[in-house]
Backbone as JSON Lines, residues from 0, in Angstrom:
{"i":0,"aa":"K","n":[13.56,-11.23,-73.77],"ca":[12.24,-11.14,-74.16],"c":[11.45,-12.69,-74.07]}
{"i":1,"aa":"R","n":[10.48,-12.85,-73.49],"ca":[9.75,-14.16,-73.07],"c":[8.61,-14.19,-74.22]}
{"i":2,"aa":"C","n":[8.42,-15.6,-74.29],"ca":[7.38,-16.06,-75.11],"c":[6.83,-17.37,-74.79]}
{"i":3,"aa":"D","n":[5.51,-17.55,-75.2],"ca":[4.97,-18.74,-74.75],"c":[5.24,-19.97,-75.57]}
{"i":4,"aa":"P","n":[5.42,-21.17,-75.08],"ca":[5.65,-22.59,-75.57],"c":[4.65,-22.84,-76.57]}
{"i":5,"aa":"P","n":[4.89,-23.42,-77.67],"ca":[6.26,-24.14,-77.99],"c":[7.1,-23.13,-78.51]}
{"i":6,"aa":"C","n":[8.41,-23.26,-77.98],"ca":[9.63,-22.44,-78.65],"c":[10.75,-23.05,-78.18]}
{"i":7,"aa":"V","n":[11.78,-22.84,-78.61],"ca":[13.15,-23.3,-78.01],"c":[13.85,-21.93,-77.61]}
{"i":8,"aa":"P","n":[14.04,-22.21,-76.3],"ca":[14.64,-21.05,-75.59],"c":[16.26,-21.15,-75.8]}
{"i":9,"aa":"Y","n":[16.73,-19.93,-75.61],"ca":[18.47,-20.05,-75.47],"c":[18.72,-20.28,-74.34]}
{"i":10,"aa":"V","n":[19.2,-21.36,-74.05],"ca":[19.63,-21.99,-72.68],"c":[20.54,-21.02,-71.89]}
{"i":11,"aa":"G","n":[21.52,-20.29,-72.78],"ca":[22.57,-19.36,-72.02],"c":[21.87,-18.25,-71.33]}
{"i":12,"aa":"V","n":[20.84,-17.94,-71.74],"ca":[20.07,-16.85,-70.93],"c":[19.73,-17.34,-69.59]}
{"i":13,"aa":"Y","n":[19.23,-18.45,-69.49],"ca":[18.88,-18.95,-68.36],"c":[19.97,-19.29,-67.32]}
{"i":14,"aa":"L","n":[21.11,-19.96,-68.0],"ca":[22.21,-20.13,-67.34],"c":[22.8,-18.86,-66.72]}
{"i":15,"aa":"A","n":[22.74,-17.67,-67.46],"ca":[23.36,-16.46,-67.07],"c":[22.51,-15.96,-65.82]}
{"i":16,"aa":"D","n":[21.2,-16.1,-65.93],"ca":[20.25,-15.88,-64.79],"c":[20.63,-16.44,-63.61]}
{"i":17,"aa":"L","n":[20.75,-17.7,-63.77],"ca":[20.97,-18.86,-62.52],"c":[22.31,-18.39,-61.99]}
{"i":18,"aa":"I","n":[23.39,-18.02,-62.77],"ca":[24.7,-17.69,-62.23],"c":[24.65,-16.34,-61.54]}
{"i":19,"aa":"S","n":[23.96,-15.38,-62.21],"ca":[23.92,-14.13,-61.59],"c":[23.19,-14.04,-60.18]}
{"i":20,"aa":"I","n":[22.25,-14.94,-60.13],"ca":[21.34,-14.9,-58.91],"c":[22.34,-15.61,-57.87]}
{"i":21,"aa":"E","n":[22.83,-16.73,-58.19],"ca":[23.73,-17.57,-57.37],"c":[24.98,-16.57,-56.68]}
{"i":22,"aa":"E","n":[25.56,-15.95,-57.57],"ca":[26.78,-15.2,-57.21],"c":[26.32,-14.04,-56.68]}
{"i":23,"aa":"G","n":[25.53,-13.28,-57.07],"ca":[24.96,-11.91,-56.77],"c":[24.1,-11.85,-55.65]}
{"i":24,"aa":"V","n":[23.65,-12.76,-55.07],"ca":[22.62,-12.52,-53.92],"c":[23.13,-13.65,-52.76]}
{"i":25,"aa":"Q","n":[23.17,-13.12,-51.6],"ca":[23.53,-13.92,-50.39],"c":[22.55,-15.1,-50.05]}
{"i":26,"aa":"N","n":[23.12,-16.09,-49.67],"ca":[22.18,-17.14,-49.23],"c":[21.45,-16.96,-48.04]}
{"i":27,"aa":"L","n":[22.03,-16.1,-47.14],"ca":[21.49,-15.86,-45.8],"c":[21.13,-14.13,-45.79]}
{"i":28,"aa":"N","n":[19.97,-13.85,-45.35],"ca":[19.8,-12.34,-45.21],"c":[20.64,-11.79,-43.87]}
{"i":29,"aa":"S","n":[20.13,-10.45,-43.67],"ca":[21.0,-9.76,-42.6],"c":[20.82,-10.32,-41.21]}
{"i":30,"aa":"N","n":[19.57,-11.08,-41.02],"ca":[19.4,-11.71,-39.86],"c":[19.99,-13.04,-39.58]}
{"i":31,"aa":"G","n":[20.62,-13.63,-40.62],"ca":[21.2,-14.92,-40.76],"c":[20.21,-16.04,-40.89]}
{"i":32,"aa":"L","n":[19.12,-15.53,-41.67],"ca":[18.2,-16.51,-41.93],"c":[18.22,-16.79,-43.53]}
{"i":33,"aa":"I","n":[17.83,-17.86,-43.8],"ca":[17.61,-18.18,-45.27],"c":[16.97,-16.98,-46.13]}
{"i":34,"aa":"N","n":[17.68,-16.72,-47.22],"ca":[17.23,-15.54,-47.92],"c":[16.18,-16.15,-48.99]}
{"i":35,"aa":"F","n":[15.01,-16.13,-48.75],"ca":[13.91,-16.8,-49.43],"c":[13.6,-16.03,-50.8]}
{"i":36,"aa":"A","n":[13.98,-14.76,-50.91],"ca":[13.95,-13.89,-51.92],"c":[14.63,-14.52,-53.16]}
{"i":37,"aa":"K","n":[15.91,-15.05,-52.69],"ca":[16.73,-15.44,-53.66],"c":[16.46,-16.9,-54.12]}
{"i":38,"aa":"M","n":[15.8,-17.66,-53.23],"ca":[15.29,-19.05,-53.52],"c":[14.0,-18.9,-54.42]}
{"i":39,"aa":"R","n":[13.33,-17.85,-54.17],"ca":[12.37,-17.57,-55.04],"c":[12.64,-17.28,-56.54]}
{"i":40,"aa":"M","n":[13.57,-16.33,-56.65],"ca":[14.31,-16.06,-57.93],"c":[14.73,-17.26,-58.76]}
{"i":41,"aa":"L","n":[15.66,-18.05,-57.88],"ca":[16.06,-19.23,-58.5],"c":[14.74,-20.16,-59.0]}
{"i":42,"aa":"A","n":[13.95,-20.51,-58.07],"ca":[12.77,-21.37,-58.49],"c":[11.93,-20.87,-59.71]}
{"i":43,"aa":"H","n":[11.87,-19.38,-59.58],"ca":[11.13,-19.0,-60.84],"c":[11.83,-19.21,-62.25]}
{"i":44,"aa":"T","n":[13.21,-19.2,-62.31],"ca":[14.03,-19.31,-63.29],"c":[13.95,-20.84,-63.67]}
{"i":45,"aa":"I","n":[14.03,-21.65,-62.85],"ca":[14.04,-23.31,-62.98],"c":[12.53,-23.68,-63.42]}
{"i":46,"aa":"L","n":[11.54,-22.99,-63.05],"ca":[10.12,-23.3,-63.53],"c":[9.99,-22.97,-64.9]}
{"i":47,"aa":"E","n":[10.63,-21.84,-65.45],"ca":[10.54,-21.35,-66.8],"c":[11.31,-22.45,-67.58]}
{"i":48,"aa":"I","n":[12.21,-22.9,-67.07],"ca":[13.05,-24.0,-67.88],"c":[12.35,-25.05,-67.96]}
{"i":49,"aa":"R","n":[11.59,-25.54,-66.97],"ca":[10.65,-26.85,-66.87],"c":[9.44,-26.65,-67.67]}
{"i":50,"aa":"L","n":[9.09,-25.48,-67.82],"ca":[7.77,-25.37,-68.67],"c":[8.17,-25.53,-70.08]}
{"i":51,"aa":"Y","n":[9.2,-25.27,-70.5],"ca":[9.74,-25.59,-71.96],"c":[9.78,-27.01,-72.12]}
{"i":52,"aa":"Q","n":[10.41,-27.74,-71.07],"ca":[10.81,-29.05,-71.07],"c":[9.72,-29.8,-71.21]}
{"i":53,"aa":"Q","n":[8.36,-29.52,-70.48],"ca":[7.17,-30.16,-70.22],"c":[6.2,-29.99,-71.46]}
{"i":54,"aa":"T","n":[6.53,-29.11,-72.3],"ca":[5.77,-28.81,-73.42],"c":[5.73,-29.72,-74.62]}
{"i":55,"aa":"Y","n":[4.73,-30.28,-75.08],"ca":[4.84,-31.18,-76.14],"c":[5.0,-30.52,-77.42]}
{"i":56,"aa":"Y","n":[6.13,-31.02,-78.27],"ca":[6.4,-30.46,-79.37],"c":[5.86,-31.31,-80.56]}
{"i":57,"aa":"D","n":[5.16,-30.94,-81.41],"ca":[4.59,-32.04,-82.3],"c":[5.39,-31.85,-83.59]}
{"i":58,"aa":"L","n":[6.58,-32.22,-83.6],"ca":[7.56,-31.94,-84.85],"c":[7.38,-33.08,-85.91]}
{"i":59,"aa":"K","n":[7.27,-32.76,-86.98],"ca":[7.16,-33.62,-88.09],"c":[8.42,-33.77,-88.89]}
{"i":60,"aa":"V","n":[8.81,-35.01,-89.62],"ca":[10.0,-35.25,-90.21],"c":[9.66,-34.44,-91.71]}
{"i":61,"aa":"V","n":[10.82,-33.61,-92.09],"ca":[10.78,-33.05,-93.28],"c":[11.58,-33.69,-94.27]}
{"i":62,"aa":"P","n":[11.38,-34.6,-95.11],"ca":[12.36,-35.16,-95.95],"c":[13.43,-34.37,-96.57]}
{"i":63,"aa":"D","n":[12.98,-33.21,-97.15],"ca":[14.17,-32.39,-97.69],"c":[15.08,-31.68,-96.6]}
{"i":64,"aa":"V","n":[14.61,-31.63,-95.38],"ca":[15.63,-31.2,-94.35],"c":[16.44,-32.19,-94.06]}
{"i":65,"aa":"V","n":[15.86,-33.39,-93.84],"ca":[16.77,-34.67,-93.55],"c":[17.79,-34.85,-94.54]}
{"i":66,"aa":"K","n":[17.31,-34.84,-95.97],"ca":[18.13,-34.96,-96.96],"c":[19.41,-33.99,-97.0]}
{"i":67,"aa":"H","n":[19.11,-32.77,-96.78],"ca":[20.18,-31.76,-96.69],"c":[21.11,-31.99,-95.51]}
{"i":68,"aa":"I","n":[20.52,-32.39,-94.41],"ca":[21.58,-32.62,-93.3],"c":[22.52,-33.92,-93.61]}
{"i":69,"aa":"L","n":[21.78,-34.87,-94.24],"ca":[22.68,-35.99,-94.4],"c":[23.79,-35.66,-95.66]}
{"i":70,"aa":"V","n":[23.39,-34.94,-96.58],"ca":[24.24,-34.79,-97.75],"c":[25.16,-33.68,-97.26]}
{"i":71,"aa":"N","n":[24.79,-32.53,-96.78],"ca":[25.69,-31.44,-96.35],"c":[26.65,-31.39,-95.22]}
{"i":72,"aa":"C","n":[25.87,-32.25,-94.11],"ca":[26.64,-32.23,-92.94],"c":[27.38,-33.61,-92.6]}
{"i":73,"aa":"S","n":[27.53,-34.34,-93.54],"ca":[28.07,-35.61,-93.64],"c":[29.42,-35.67,-93.06]}
{"i":74,"aa":"N","n":[30.1,-34.39,-93.24],"ca":[31.57,-34.35,-92.81],"c":[31.7,-33.51,-91.4]}
{"i":75,"aa":"A","n":[30.59,-33.48,-90.71],"ca":[30.77,-32.89,-89.42],"c":[31.52,-33.99,-88.65]}
{"i":76,"aa":"L","n":[32.18,-33.25,-87.53],"ca":[33.09,-34.15,-86.58],"c":[32.16,-34.99,-85.72]}
{"i":77,"aa":"C","n":[32.68,-36.26,-85.66],"ca":[32.08,-37.05,-84.65],"c":[32.51,-36.55,-83.17]}
{"i":78,"aa":"E","n":[31.91,-37.07,-82.13],"ca":[32.32,-36.73,-80.85],"c":[33.71,-36.86,-80.48]}
{"i":79,"aa":"D","n":[34.25,-37.97,-80.77],"ca":[35.61,-38.22,-80.55],"c":[36.48,-37.3,-81.21]}
{"i":80,"aa":"K","n":[36.27,-36.91,-82.45],"ca":[37.07,-35.95,-83.23],"c":[37.01,-34.59,-82.51]}
{"i":81,"aa":"I","n":[35.83,-34.14,-82.02],"ca":[35.52,-33.05,-81.5],"c":[36.26,-33.05,-80.05]}
{"i":82,"aa":"F","n":[36.39,-33.98,-79.39],"ca":[37.12,-34.23,-77.89],"c":[38.59,-34.0,-78.4]}
{"i":83,"aa":"E","n":[38.73,-34.67,-79.35],"ca":[40.47,-34.6,-79.72],"c":[40.93,-33.21,-80.0]}
{"i":84,"aa":"R","n":[40.01,-32.49,-80.79],"ca":[40.27,-31.32,-81.35],"c":[40.37,-30.21,-79.92]}
{"i":85,"aa":"S","n":[39.45,-30.56,-78.96],"ca":[39.32,-29.62,-77.97],"c":[40.51,-29.72,-77.13]}
{"i":86,"aa":"Y","n":[40.95,-31.06,-76.89],"ca":[42.18,-31.5,-76.1],"c":[43.42,-30.65,-76.77]}
{"i":87,"aa":"T","n":[43.35,-30.72,-78.09],"ca":[44.64,-30.22,-78.77],"c":[44.63,-28.66,-78.56]}
{"i":88,"aa":"L","n":[43.54,-28.04,-78.56],"ca":[43.55,-26.58,-78.42],"c":[43.73,-26.3,-76.95]}
{"i":89,"aa":"E","n":[43.08,-26.96,-75.91],"ca":[43.23,-26.51,-74.69],"c":[43.53,-27.96,-73.91]}
{"i":90,"aa":"P","n":[44.97,-28.52,-73.69],"ca":[45.14,-29.53,-72.96],"c":[44.77,-29.67,-71.39]}
{"i":91,"aa":"R","n":[44.35,-30.74,-70.95],"ca":[43.88,-30.78,-69.55],"c":[44.98,-30.15,-68.47]}
{"i":92,"aa":"N","n":[46.03,-30.51,-68.66],"ca":[47.23,-30.23,-67.61],"c":[47.71,-28.77,-67.83]}
{"i":93,"aa":"Q","n":[47.09,-27.96,-68.78],"ca":[47.39,-26.66,-69.04],"c":[46.75,-25.9,-67.88]}
{"i":94,"aa":"R","n":[47.78,-24.99,-67.27],"ca":[47.03,-24.03,-66.15],"c":[46.6,-22.79,-66.81]}
{"i":95,"aa":"S","n":[45.49,-22.22,-66.33],"ca":[45.34,-21.04,-66.73],"c":[46.06,-19.9,-66.41]}
{"i":96,"aa":"P","n":[46.35,-18.78,-67.24],"ca":[47.24,-17.8,-66.72],"c":[46.71,-17.1,-65.49]}
{"i":97,"aa":"A","n":[47.75,-16.96,-64.92],"ca":[47.62,-16.05,-63.53],"c":[46.8,-14.79,-63.8]}
{"i":98,"aa":"I","n":[45.76,-14.39,-62.94],"ca":[44.79,-13.22,-63.18],"c":[45.44,-12.37,-62.09]}
{"i":99,"aa":"D","n":[45.82,-11.0,-62.4],"ca":[46.33,-10.05,-61.49],"c":[45.05,-9.42,-60.96]}
{"i":100,"aa":"H","n":[44.97,-9.61,-59.54],"ca":[43.77,-8.82,-59.01],"c":[44.27,-7.56,-58.12]}
{"i":101,"aa":"G","n":[45.66,-7.22,-58.58],"ca":[46.18,-5.94,-57.81],"c":[46.47,-6.23,-56.3]}
{"i":102,"aa":"V","n":[46.51,-7.51,-55.88],"ca":[46.89,-7.75,-54.44],"c":[48.35,-7.97,-54.31]}
């Protein structure tokens, strides 16, 4: 569902749209020419994202929210610890399991 700015869209929806268009629609049409329908779909999705980026958000500091974040979220992991945890769970040299495509 779409809405007018200001709002914070869920980026995953736009990424899924872009991936779907990129992988599901050919770059060239049946005549071997650039598929402008695909390019229009990509452009439309990117323009929607840019619309949200260009909208001015007049956000005010709410002291109670800041206090809550500082008090209750102080034990959140820093970026280095998050990376370390990610690396522990999924080492870089680990190969993905083979996928059987029935070939």
